[in-house]
C-alpha positions, 0 to 999 in steps of 0.5 A: 500500500502507498499513501499519496496526496492527490490534487482535486481539480477545481471547476472553471468559471463558466462563460455567458453572454450579456443576457446570461445565456450559457456559452461554456459550462462544466459537467462532471465526466470520466477522464483517463489519465496517466500517473507517472508515479505508478506507470511502469517505465518498462511497460509504458509503450505496451500499456499505451498501445492497449489504451489507444486501442480501447480509446479509438472511438473516444475524444483524445485530450491532446493533439498529435503535433509531430510534423510527420505523416503516418508510415511511411513517414514524411515531413508534413507540409504547411497549408498555404499561408500557414507556418504551423508545421514549420514551427513544429518541425523547428521545435522538434529538431531543437528538442531532439538536437537534430540538424535542420536538414534532417530527413523524416526517417532520421527524425523517426529513428531518433524518436524510436531510440528515445522512446524504445520503440524498436519492437513495434511495427512502423504504424505502431511506432508512429502512433506511439511516438505521437503520444510519447512526444506530447507527454514529453512536451507536457512535462509528464513525470511522477508529479505531473499527470498526462490526460489521455482522453476526456468525457469517456463513456462508461463502457470504456471506463469498465474496460479499463477497470476490468484490467486494472492490474494490466493498466498500472498507472492508468487512472480514471477520475471524475473531473469537471470538463468544459461543455460548449452549449453553442457552436457560436463564437468559437474564435472568441471563447477559445479552448483549455488544455494542459500546461506545456513545458515551455510555459511551465515556469510562468505558471508555476510562478503564479501558483499553478501545478503542472497538472492543471488545465489552463486557457490556451486561447480566446477568452479562456486564456485572456480571462484565465485569472478569473476563470481558474479556481483553487484546486483541492486535495485529498490524502488517499491510501492506494494499492500499487496498481492505483486503486484507492482503498481509503480517503483519509482526508480532503480539502474541497476545491474552490470554483472559479468565477464566471465571465459575462461577455458583452456578446449578444448571442442573437446578434452573433448568430445572425452575423455567423449565419448571414456571413456564410449565406451571403458569401455562398450566394455571392460565390454562386452568382459569380460562378454563373457570370461570364467574367466570374466576378465574385466567384472567388468570394470565400471568407470574411468577418463582421463586428458589432460594437455598442457605440456608447460603451465600446462593448462588442455585441458580435464578432464573427469570422468565416469560416469558423469551427466547432470547439466541441470537436476541435481536437478530432477536426484539427488536422482537417482545420489546419489543412483547410486553405480558407484557414478557419482557425484564423480570426479575421475580425481581429487578425485580418487586415484589409484596405478600407476602400471608400469606408475611409472617406469619412476620415478624409471628410472630417480631416478636411473640414476640421483642418479648414481646407473645405467647409460643409458648403464647399463645392468641388466639381467632379470632372471625371479625370483628376489631372493635378498630378498629370501624367498621373491621372486617376479617375472617379469610379463613375467615370471609369464605369459609366463615362460620366461624372458626379458634377458639383459635390458638397461633402454630403453629396460626395459621401452619398455618391462616394465621389473619388474626385472630391476626395482626391482634391481634399487629400491634396489640400490636406496633405498626408500628415493630417490624414495620418493624424486623423486616422490615428485619432480614430484608432486606425492602424493600431491595436484596439486592446480587445481581450484576444491574442493575435490582434494585428496593428494594421497600417496607416498609409504614409511616408513613415510606413513607406520609408520603413519598407525602403520605398518612397512616398509620392504626392500621388499616393496621398490622393489614393490614401484619401479614398482608402486605397494606397497602403492602408490596411485595417482590421474589421474591429478597428473599422467598427470602432472608428464608425462607433466613434463617429456615431457617438460624437467623437468618443473613442472607447477601448473595445471590450468583450467583457460585460463583467464577472460573477460568482460561480453559482450566481450569474445574476449579480454581476461586477460590471466593467466600466467603459474605458475612454481612449481618446476624445476627439474635438470635432465641430458638431456641424462638421460631424453632422454633415458627415453623418448626413452623408452616411445617411444618404448612402442608405437612403438613396445611395449605394446601400439603398437597395438594402436599407432604403425602406428599412423601418429604422434609420441606418447611416452607412458607407460601402467600399470596394477595395482592390486586391493584388489578384482576383475580385475586389474585396467588399467592405460595408460599415454602418450605425443605427439608429441615425438620430440616436445611435446605439450600434455600429457594424463593419462587414468585410468579405474577401473578393465580394466585389462590392460593399453593397453586396455584403450589406445584407449581413449588417441588415441581419445583425440589425434585425437581431439587435432590434428584436426581430425581423425588420422587413424582409430578411430573406431578400435576395442578394443585390445583383453584383454591380460596379457600385461601391 
């Protein structure tokens, strides 16, 4: 008999939406774990192979991250625009002290030697090497357990228990495990998993045990300190085979606290559903066109922000994935060229196209180069920098011009010529300054890892890339082209700042926290003001009126012309290096007393008006139900903004 102190896992706090709808909770389930204190070293491979045979229909609790194929082994290649396998390979070579040019077989030979796999078939060697390598990465030892599978069924538990003496060192524990009550918001919620050796030191310094489960990404990671509980322990008497004879004493674990997100599940559902259906419709329509314009529409993102608090109501990235089947789907997700694991809402960067023109308008008005009554006549071809002579989109498409334009009319018609002239009069420094004032080209600070900074076009950025800035670049920057690259969340927060009169909040996903057993009493987070823009009310009113005109009679009127709630919007088309142009759409509502701002970006959609139905679906959900005909057909793709 042996006497041991065994850790009792504490339940993590749950994750809920702003209305208390459960998104992630706990349930008690059987977990199959390896106990290094009892696992006989000389029989480890034999036990693992038998255990894997029993667990073949169960959800394993780890990802096999060996960058090697099944036998005959080869080095796994990365999917397009991914470096996952290359990173894994570099880590493996360093860990095993192998040269950079080591072949797949040389790597496998080292693993066979390290894990004593000589007696097994090639298929068994690869299978065992995958498990043993994950155990090594997790710092498996007599003090640190390794979880093989979670949520196993009773039949599996029985099969292990019936052969308890054979499965020495294999423990079946009843532990709290994460249960996803929704398939929504996967990029937001994130996952939990073991502490890996590379991160062990920082967690140990915070009082963790190496056997603890921690947040690996998303809110699970960023709110780890709130969600984690305090583990309990029990003093037990066990046989040499790990069977507990008696619990001598115990200390109960303390559950973590709940995180209440600012997300509205109804708006989130609308965003995810509408993104998928709109992208599918655009691609299908494009496939039937002679020029195939829009046939390559494939991915996108949508964000909604509460304009008077900065709280995020929805954040969707398409394609997405199911957290409940993440581990079993992982290889397929990693190989998918559309990169479903990539959160485009915070990590994707896009040229804003004409949705940037409100920045140029505010900058021009506030710096005094134009006023709300200034008229600029669109002549179709802008000749100031001849022989560089860019054209207004309406001249390119239809051979005509917009004629005399005030700022309201220029926004309504998305007149490039007007904003070329404003950009020239302003100069790039003022454009850069106002872009940054609206939070563009900089991280918002949202509680998710991997947020991109983006790029504000200008001489500084160009010089950093050993290139020169030309005056002609300034007028392209003024219409949202040139080097501008912004994330959807940046664009949405910029629109929210416009809508609320100039207060730029730090976007947040956190509504507050509550105790584990009571979600009704919430310690709410306070809005954080990052910057207060001093904008003349008349200038702001003119710009917002221009956005309202876009939705009433302009390029978004096909979607919002008869909408029962007054919406102010702006469409954008952003050229890309290859394929159909990206579509961008921004809006806020209601126009008179703004509450919600929305940004939608779809790669290769062709135009902003074609993706406005995504925003409409989100507004329908936000305002409490169907507002008009939500199943109206996607507008015919045109060359409109």
